[in-house]
C-alpha positions in Angstrom: -134.9 -36.9 71.9 -135.5 -39.8 69.5 -136.9 -37.4 67.2 -133.3 -35.3 66.8 -132.0 -39.0 67.0 -130.6 -39.6 63.7 -129.8 -35.4 62.9 -127.8 -35.5 66.4 -125.9 -39.2 65.3 -125.1 -37.4 61.5 -123.8 -34.0 63.1 -121.7 -36.0 65.8 -120.1 -38.5 63.1 -120.1 -35.2 60.9 -117.8 -32.8 63.7 -116.0 -36.2 64.5 -114.4 -36.7 60.9 -114.0 -33.2 60.0 -113.1 -31.4 63.2 -111.8 -33.6 66.0 -109.5 -35.7 63.8 -107.9 -33.6 61.9 -107.3 -31.5 65.0 -105.7 -34.3 66.7 -103.7 -35.1 63.6 -102.5 -31.8 63.7 -101.8 -31.2 67.6 -100.4 -35.1 68.7 -98.1 -37.8 66.5 -100.7 -39.9 64.7 -100.6 -42.3 62.1 -102.6 -41.2 59.4 -102.5 -45.1 58.2 -105.8 -46.8 58.1 -104.8 -49.7 59.2 -103.9 -48.1 62.5 -107.1 -46.3 63.2 -109.8 -47.5 65.1 -113.2 -46.2 66.8 -114.3 -48.0 69.8 -117.2 -46.7 72.4 -119.3 -48.2 75.6 -123.0 -47.9 75.4 -124.0 -44.7 73.6 -120.7 -44.2 72.8 -120.4 -47.6 71.7 -123.5 -47.4 69.3 -122.0 -43.9 67.9 -118.7 -46.0 67.4 -120.6 -48.8 65.4 -122.4 -46.4 62.9 -119.6 -44.5 62.2 -117.3 -46.7 61.9 -119.2 -49.3 59.5 -120.2 -46.3 57.4 -116.4 -45.0 56.9 -114.6 -48.0 56.0 -112.0 -46.1 54.1 -111.3 -44.1 57.4 -111.1 -47.1 60.5 -109.7 -50.4 60.4 -111.4 -51.6 63.4 -114.3 -50.8 65.0 -115.9 -51.8 68.4 -118.9 -51.4 70.3 -119.3 -53.0 73.9 -122.6 -52.7 75.9 -123.8 -50.7 72.3 -126.6 -48.6 72.1 -126.8 -50.7 68.4 -128.4 -49.0 65.5 -132.0 -49.9 65.1 -132.7 -52.4 62.1 -134.5 -49.3 60.5 -131.3 -47.7 60.7 -129.1 -50.3 59.1 -130.4 -49.5 55.6 -128.7 -46.0 55.3 -125.5 -47.5 57.4 -124.9 -50.4 55.1 -126.1 -48.8 52.2 -123.2 -45.7 52.6 -120.9 -48.9 53.6 -121.2 -50.5 50.3 -120.8 -47.4 48.5 -117.3 -46.5 50.8 -115.9 -50.2 49.8 -117.3 -50.0 46.2 -114.9 -47.0 46.3 -112.1 -48.8 48.0 -112.0 -51.4 45.9 -112.4 -49.5 42.8 -109.3 -47.1 43.7 -105.7 -47.4 42.5 -102.4 -46.4 43.8 -104.0 -45.9 47.5 -101.3 -46.0 49.8 -103.7 -46.1 52.7 -104.9 -49.8 52.1 -104.3 -53.4 52.7 -103.8 -54.3 49.2 -99.8 -54.1 49.7 -100.5 -56.8 52.3 -102.5 -59.1 49.9 -105.7 -58.6 52.1 -109.0 -56.9 50.5 -108.6 -53.2 51.2 -111.5 -52.8 52.8 -111.7 -55.6 55.1 -112.7 -54.2 58.8 -112.0 -56.1 62.3 -115.7 -55.6 64.1 -115.6 -56.4 67.7 -119.5 -56.0 69.5 -119.3 -57.3 72.8 -122.3 -57.7 75.6 -122.6 -59.0 79.2 -125.3 -62.0 79.3 -127.5 -60.0 82.0 -127.1 -56.4 80.0 -130.3 -54.9 78.8 -128.9 -54.0 75.9 -127.9 -57.7 74.7 -131.1 -58.4 72.9 -130.7 -55.3 70.6 -127.1 -55.9 69.9 -127.9 -59.7 68.6 -130.3 -57.9 66.8 -127.8 -55.5 65.2 -125.3 -58.9 64.3 -128.0 -60.5 63.1 -128.9 -57.7 60.6 -125.4 -57.5 59.5 -125.3 -60.9 58.9 -128.3 -61.0 56.7 -127.0 -58.0 54.4 -123.3 -59.2 54.8 -122.4 -62.2 53.7 -119.0 -62.2 54.5 -119.3 -61.3 58.2 -118.1 -63.8 60.5 -119.0 -64.6 63.9 -117.6 -66.0 67.0 -118.2 -66.4 71.0 -114.8 -66.0 73.0 -115.8 -67.8 76.5 -113.0 -65.9 78.2 -115.9 -63.1 78.6 -118.4 -65.5 79.9 -117.1 -65.2 83.4 -114.6 -62.8 84.7 -111.7 -64.0 87.3 -109.2 -62.4 89.4 -105.9 -62.5 87.4 -102.2 -61.4 87.9 -101.2 -58.3 86.4 -98.3 -56.4 85.9 -98.2 -52.7 85.3 -94.7 -50.6 85.1 -93.0 -53.4 86.8 -95.2 -53.7 89.9 -97.5 -57.3 90.2 -100.9 -57.0 91.4 -104.1 -59.1 91.4 -107.1 -57.6 89.1 -110.2 -58.7 90.7 -113.4 -58.0 88.3 -115.7 -58.2 91.0 
């Protein structure tokens, strides 16, 4: 599998962007506004979400990976190179109605959320990926949400029915 991993990732990205997203847009009432478009995934899907979302900031305003099979250091070079090219193009374009410029924000800004449990076997890989992003992209900010450290039962209301959601 590892011999074809990079090819498979490229093929998935191509299928998602060229075939699946246009098909969904044609058949469902979704927004074409980049500011309302996100990609997220869990485990291997989280890794793909990070790869596709970060390499295509012109398509995705928010990117999330949960317990992700995050890209390895050697994959970051290509990923962040592609990202830098897209960001430069976005910043240099004029009259782009699909940007955040009208809101006074950087049109290439993305929201990124990487979450991984402290006991998850992918924690070290996610930490390595975040460190690589911080090393290469100085404008990145990081924070830890202490609410994710310990899950506790909480009251939830869904469709007017109240119940206790217990993560245990």
